[in-house]
N, C-alpha and C positions, 0 to 999 in steps of 0.2 A: 614642529608638526601640528597641524590642525587637530584640536582635541576630538572633534567629531569623527575624524577619520580612524581614530583608534577603535571605534566600535562599528565601523562601516563594513558592509559586505556587498560585493557587486551582485551576488546571486545566492539563492538558497544553497546550503551546504550539502543537501541531498535532494533527491527527487521527491515529489509529492503525489499523492493518489489523485487520479483523474476520477471522473464520475463513475460511481459503482465499482471502486477498486479497494483492495485491502493489501497491506504489506504481506509479503510471502513469509515473514517471520511467524505468521499464524501456523505455518507448517512445521515449526520446530518440533522435533521428535516424532513427526508423522510417520516417517519410514520405519522407525523402531517399533512403534505401536502396531502398525499394520503387519509388519513381519512377525511380531509376537503372536498376533491373532491368526497367522497362517495365510496372510494375503500378500499380494505383489504391489508395492507402492508405486512403482513406475507404470505398471499397467493401469492402475487407477487414475494416475495423473493424465496419461495419454488418452484414456477413455473420455475425459472431460476437457480435452483440448489444452491441457496445461503442460508447459515445458518441464521435462523431468529434472532439469538442473535447478529447479526451484527448491528441491529438497535441501541443497547445500547453500543456496543464495537467499539470505534473509532480508535483502534490501531492495528487491524488485517488488512489483505490484501485480496482483492477479485479479481477475474478474470475480466479484463477490458471488454472483449467481453460480458460477462454475464451482467455487469453493463450497458453497452451501449444498449444491447437488452432490458433489463428491462425498462430503461428510455423510449425507443421508444414504448414499450407496454403501459406504463403509459399514454403517450401522446394520444395514440389511444383509449385505453379502457376507460380512464377517460375524454375523449373529451376536453383535454387541450393541444393545440399545442405548448404552451409555458411552458410546464412542467419543463424542465431543467432550464429555466430562473427564474421561480417563486420559484423553490427550492433554487437557489443561492441567491434570494432576502432574504430568511429566514436564510442565513448562513453568518458567519463572515469570514474574511481572515484566521482565525486560523484553518479552515478546512485544510490548508496546513501545520499545525503543526509547527515543529521547523524552517521550511523555513520562515513562517510568522514572527516568533520571530526574525530571522536573518535579514529580510528585515526591520522590525520595529527598529532594533538597528543600522542599517547601517548609516555611516556618511553622505552619499550623496544619492540622488535618483539614480544616475548611479550605485553605488555599490549595492543598493537595487535591481535594475532591473537585474544586472548581477548575483546576488545571486539567484534570482528567476529562472533565466535561467539555472544556473549551477547545482542547487541542487534539483529542483522539480523532475527531472528524477532519482535522487539518493535515495531520502527518501520518495517521495510521489507516483509517478506514473512512472514506467519504460517506458511507452508508449509515454510520453510527449516529444515533441521537441519544444524548444522555441529559439528565436533569437531577437536581437535588431538591427534594421536597421536605420541608420541616413542618411538623404539626405537633404541638404540645411538647412532649418529651422525646419523641421519636423522629429521627431523620431517615429518609429513604433515598438511596441512589437508584434511579430508574433508567432503563435503557430500552431502545427498540431500534428498528432500521427505517430509513427513509422510504424505501421501495418495498413493494410486496414481493417477497422472495419465495412465496409458496411455503411448502413444508420446510421449516427451519429449526427443527428441534435440537440438532446436534450443535450447530453454531451458537444457539442460545445457551446451551449447557456449557460450552467452552467459554463464552463470554461471562457467564455467571461466576465461574471459578476464577478466571483471570481478574475480573473486577474485585472479587473478594480478596484475592492475594494482594492487589494494590492497596486496598483499604487496610489490610493487616500490616502491610509494610509501613504505611503512613501512621497508623494508630499504635503500633507496637504492642506490648503485652496488655495494654488497656483496652484494645479493640476486641469486642465480643459481639458478633451479630445476634440480633434478637430473632430474626426469621428471614428467610429468602422466599421469593416466589418464582415459579417457572410457568410460562404460558404454554403448557403442554400436558394434557391429561395422561399421555402415555407413561409419564414418570410416576404416576400415583402409586403403582405397585413397587416402585423402586426407591421410594423415599427413605427407607431405613439405610440403604447403602449410601445414598447421598448425604443423609444426616450424619452418618458415621464420619465422613470426611470433613464436612463443614462445621460440625459441632453446633448445630442449631436447627430449629424446626423448618420444614419445607412446606410451603403452601402452594396450591395450584391456582393459576390465574389464566384468564382468557385475554389478558392484555400485556402490559409491559413486564419485563423482568425487574425484580426489586431486591435490594439488600437493605434491611432495616437495622438501625443501631441507635444507641443513646445519643440524643442531640447534643448533650453537653460535651461529648467527645470532640465535636467540631472545633472547639477552642483549645484543644490540647496541642502541645508542641510535638512535632514530628521528631523522633529520636535521632534521625540522620540529617536534621536540618542544616542547610549550608546556604546562608544568605547571599554571598556573592554569586555562587553557582546558580541559585534560583533566579536572581535578577538577570543574569546573562541569558539563561535559557528562556525565561518568560519573555524577555525583550525580543529575542530572536523569533520566537514562535508567534508573538503578537504581530510581527511584521509579515509573517507568512499568512496569517489568518485572512486578510482581505484580498489575497491574490485570487484571481478567478480560476475556477476549476477548468482544466484542459480536457477536451474530448479526445476520443480515440484517434481521429485523423490528425489532431495537433501533435499527439505523441509520436505518430509515425513520421510526420514531417520533421519534428525535432530530432528524432533519431537520425534521419537521412542527413539533416544539416550538420550534425556532429560527426557523422560517420566518415565524412571526407577527411577529417583530421586523423582518424584512427585507421583508415583504409579497410573498413568493414562494410563494404557496399553490397550486402547480400541479404536476402529476405530472412535467412535463418538467424542472423545476428539481431535483426530487428525484432523478430518473434521472441527470441530469448530475452531481450531487454524489456519487452512488454509482458513477459510472463505467460506466453501462450505458445502453442505449436505453430509451425509454419502454415499448416493447413487451416487452422483457425484464423490466423492473420489474413491469409489470402481470401478466405470465405467472407470475412467481415469487410474487406475492401471491395470485393465483388458486389456485396449488397449495396454499396454506394456507387456502383458502376465505375470502379477504379481498380487499378492494379499497382503492385509495388514498383514494377518497372516504369509505369507511367509517372508516378510520383518522383522516382529517381531521375528520370529524364528531364522532368520539369525543373528539378533542383540543379541538375547539371547545366541546363541552358541558362538559368539565372546566374549561376556562379561564373560560367564561361563569359557571359556578356559583361559582368562586372569586372572580371580580371582583365579582359581584353581592352576595356575602356578606361580602367583606372590604374593599371600597373604595367610594368615592363617585363613581367614574367614571360619566358619564352613559351611558344606554343607547345613544344615538346613537354616542358615541365607542367604546363596546364593540363595537357592530355593525361599525363601520369597522375596528377592530383585528383583527376575526375574518375580514375579507375580504368582508363583505356590502356591497353597493352602497347598500342602503336599510335603514333601521331596521325597516320592516314585514316584510322578508324574514327578518331575524334573529328577529323576534318570532314569526313563523309556525313557523320551525324549532325555536325553543326550546320552544314550546308542544307541538310534536310530540314532543319529547324527554321533557318533564316533565309535560305536561298543565296547566302554569301559564304565565302570561305572565311576561316578565322582571321586571316591576314587582311582580307577586304573589310571585314567588320571593324578591325582595329584601326585601319586607315580612315574609315568614315566616322568612327565614334571615339577614337583614342584622344588622349589629352594632347 
């Protein structure tokens, strides 16, 4: 066996966020918290065009702006100004998926922090921008988002506590934050409650969120260090990092291309896979002067032409694979596309 093939992967092991998307794992325990506060989690998701199945599905992706807006609505509607913070209290660092596993396996705290910085934007949220700044004896993990999301207090609070949990996981008993900053004045009157949970002072800022800690901790060993696992995961994610971000239309076309194999050729399945409601999906396509049915027909035509010219698959089998209940329906559609019957096209272009 070629040694290189031992480590080879034909494609990513999981899907990656497109522009301005975040993993639906951010909603872990969302339904429990909303219900505890007297709200209806499914109604909140639907109001913001998000598929209600996201409550159980942690491996899909959702629109960052929709998530930010929903969190702000939760804080207002449920009279809980620390909604994002309390949500993160109920969550583990594993909300960050394989990035958390990578940080947990890192040999040192520095490598864990650098892994968080490098790969959160790759596999968890394309909007995240993180950096490590070291000055004198203090290091700061800083974060913000690429786009202007408007009022984003709740997501910032959630990010603060999740990032702090990752640092505590990597630093072990020796990690003690010196201070944190929140870029929102609304939290000034709530600092005692936040400080009680995070066990360090809270400062207000009009810029990036920050977690400060002793710089010499960066060279400490991570208690759960696992060198082989760290090397495998970091090698895998370094191969994902240069991949271009896919836009919304790419994701819809990818779904349609794969749906032929699963027999799920309907807009509801596509919307669910993209973490949004059918109405939101159709609205976004309409804004591009497209429809799901048009994209589906385009893919059907491309596949039909390929199969007819490159294989001996019967026309009945082809019609079935394209989602047509009857061969005659496929025949009419194909003639509308090409002015030829499937058999005529095969005779002209077949092998």
